[in-house]
Residue, then its C-alpha position, 0 to 999 in steps of 0.5 A: m499500499k505505501r509503494a501505491f502512495e509514493f506511485f501515486r504521489k509520484i505522477d501527480s502532474f498538478g503539484v505545486e513547485f515553492n518559489p523563494a522571493l528574491n528581495n524583502k518585498l516578497n516579490f515572486s514576479y516582475k510586474t510593469i505597468l505595460g505589462g498589466i496593461l496588455t493583460l488587461i486587454i488579452y484577457s478581455l479580448s478572450a473573454a467577449y470572443f468567449l461570450y461572442e462564440m456562446y452567442r452566436w453558437m446557443n442562436m444556431d448562426m453557426v456555419p454548420i459542417v457540410t458533407t456530399e457523398i454519392h450513393s446508389f439508390n439502395d432500400d434504405i433510401e427507399n424506406l425513407l421515402d415511404e417515411s418521409n412522404a417525398s413527393i413532387e408536384f408539376e405545373i404545366y400551364n401555357t405561356a400565351n395565357g392571356k384572354e383572348l388567347i386560346n386554353p388548350f385545357n379548357q375542358s368545354q373545349l380542349v384542345l389538348t389532352p394530357i396523358l397520364k401513364n406509369y411504368s412502374n416495375g417496367k410495366e406499363q401502367a396507364v394512369g386514364y383519361n380523366f385529368s379534370q382533378y389535376v387542372s385549375e384554369n389552364v395548369f395543370s399539376p399532378k402529383l407524381r410520388l417517384n421512388s428507384k422504380s417508377e417512370y412517368q410520361i405524361s403526353f399532350a395530343r390532340c383532344t378526341k372523342e375517345m380520350v373524354v370523359e363526362g364534362q369535358v368537349c373537345a374543342s372544333e378544327d377550327i378553334m384547334n387550327d387557332f391555336f396553333n395559329q397562335s404566337g406563343n404557344e409553349l408549355q411552362v414545366n415548373v417543377i416544386l422541389r424541396i431542399v434543407d437549408p443548412r444554416t437553418f435546418m428549415e425545409r423549403q421549397i425552390k423551383k425551376t423551370y423547363g420549357i416545351i414547345l408545341e409545332e405541328i411539325e414537330c414532337q418536342i420529348t423532354k426527360i426530366s431526371m429526378e435527383y433525391t438528397h438523403y439530409q441526415i442533418y446534427k443538430d444536437f448540441i451534445f451527443p446529436t443523434p441524426l434526423n433523416k429527410i430525404f428529397v428531391s432536390e434537383t433535377v437533370e433535363q435532357t431534351t431531344y426532336g421528332t416528326k410528329d409521325y415519330c411521336s404518334k408511333r411511338f407514344v400515343e396517337e397525334s402526340y405533339a410534345l411529352l414528358w418522360i420522368t424518371t428517377s436517377q439511379v444515384a442517390y446524394v447523402q449529404r451531412m449536415q452537422y451544426p458544431e459541436i460545444g468541443d468544437i467550438l470550444a476548439n475553436i476558441g482556444s485556438i484564437v484565444e491562444v494567438l492572444f495568449l502568445i503576446e502574453y508569452i511574450i510579454y512574460k518574457i521581456n518581464e523575466e530578461c528585466l527581472i534579471r538585469c534588476m536583480q544583477d544590478q542589485i547584487l553588483s551593487f551588495y560588492y559595489p555600492e557606488l554602481k547605484s551613483i554612476k549616472l548613464k545618457k543612452n539614444w534611441f537605440g541604447l546605447i551609453t553615450k555618456c557616464s558619470l561617476y560624481s563629478l568623473d566621466i567615465n568611457p562608456k566602452s569601459y563600464s559596458e566592458f567592466k559590468n558586462k564581465t562581472i555579470k557573467l562572474i555574478n551570474c552564479k548567484f543565482s543558483y541554490l547550489n552556489l548558496i550551499y557552497e558559499v554558505s559552507r565555506i562560511q561554516f568552515l571558516l568560522q569552524s577554524i575560527l570559534r571552538k565547538e562548544e561555542m558552535y554547540q551554543s548556535h543552536l541555542i541561542g534565539i529571541k526570547l517571547s515577551l509575556e504580560k498580563d492583560s491590564q482587562n483580565n489577569q488570566i490573559y497574557n499579551l504577547k509584549n512588541d519590542d519595537n523599544e527594544e534597544g541595544l546591539l548584540d554583544s558576546s554576553k548575550i552569546i555567552n550567559d543568557r543567549k537571548l537575543t532581539y529582534k533587532d539583532s538579527l536583524l543586524l545583517c538584513v537587506l534593510n540596513r541598507n537603507l538607513n541613513l550613515e554618517e560617512d566621513f567626507i572624502d575629498q574629491e582629490l582622494i576620490s581616484d586612491r580611495n580604498f574601498f573600506e576607507i569610502n565605506r568607513i562607518n562612525k555612527t549608525k542610526i538605528 
């Protein structure tokens, strides 16, 4: 069990590393005003883009993914035809439909008789000549239902007594001749198709128009092949299931011309035009998938990643500034006068003037000195170097002090000062030692080994900010000054 716990502890990817502070202000990072402004911009843009994309997604305003494949007209699509009640409607009417012109579909004086035949399974099945249920004024609108094996043939033949049924009368020869002599004898075939709008997933109708010319000499044969599209619609937000719909969404037209005698012998006697309606043996499978929440988050993540690339660049700039700042601070520990050096730089960051007090320094020599010193001082950023330096100090102390004195260092510390509470004698308060006077001396270590908090901060970096009274050094001696002589201290204010 212990090994199992140790294994789980090793593979923990959420472990947090402790990063000790680099200075007395406990700043764990280097931050700038420019970085704060850019951070605010980046996070604001990221949040705004996230809300914008989620708003579009919730309002179905995203562009779906649409893929189309071609398949043979199989049994699966055949079954869907029955389930979705897919059908096609035709509107066939005469383009010259003014009141002064002759309407060929007027049942009181018929000129043309539409003859509808069904060739399902390769066998001819006459629908019949009574087309009154399909005719409205000059519009002939048969409702056709197609499957993979159905074919329809609509012949437009001269009306004869054998074709009419009760309520229908053929026009006279004069009216028929006048009809063929008038201009604009053309049948317009409007095919009403249904499609699915990929943006809204709603059904809508579209219309395709074909023309059939009526002439006494020629016979126009128009073949229209219906192409079905099987729509697979995925619009659920999570775990989508397909919604299947199949419609006639496209047509292909082929037109040929033959003589009137050919059409009369081949199709129906006295035929002037023939419309052949078939079903294409291929079907299109169109998959429409509305983006899932995972796709949206991935899209947002890719954009936000670009924004955070800017953040990474800013981070690297701040990291470089932090390193330089710490290098300057460490150098000032060893060379305090570096803080008094004044520099002037040009637009390119090159040093043009360098001075210490009233003395001018060669900028090149300053740069060379600092670069060389920084290369040596970079080891101060290593914990390994810190441990090494502590070990050297330990060896030096052991060479100076006796072992008994070294052991006594484990007993040295700051004693807590307690005093009774003025309102409740049963409670003690920790006394604040801000007014404690005195500094560390040997008697404290030898006798009671009690230190004050000021003793513990004697070598703290905070003491670098104390006001020191230094001896005045004549400017003439600056060039020959000794480091320790310059920094000797007469009196320290604490």
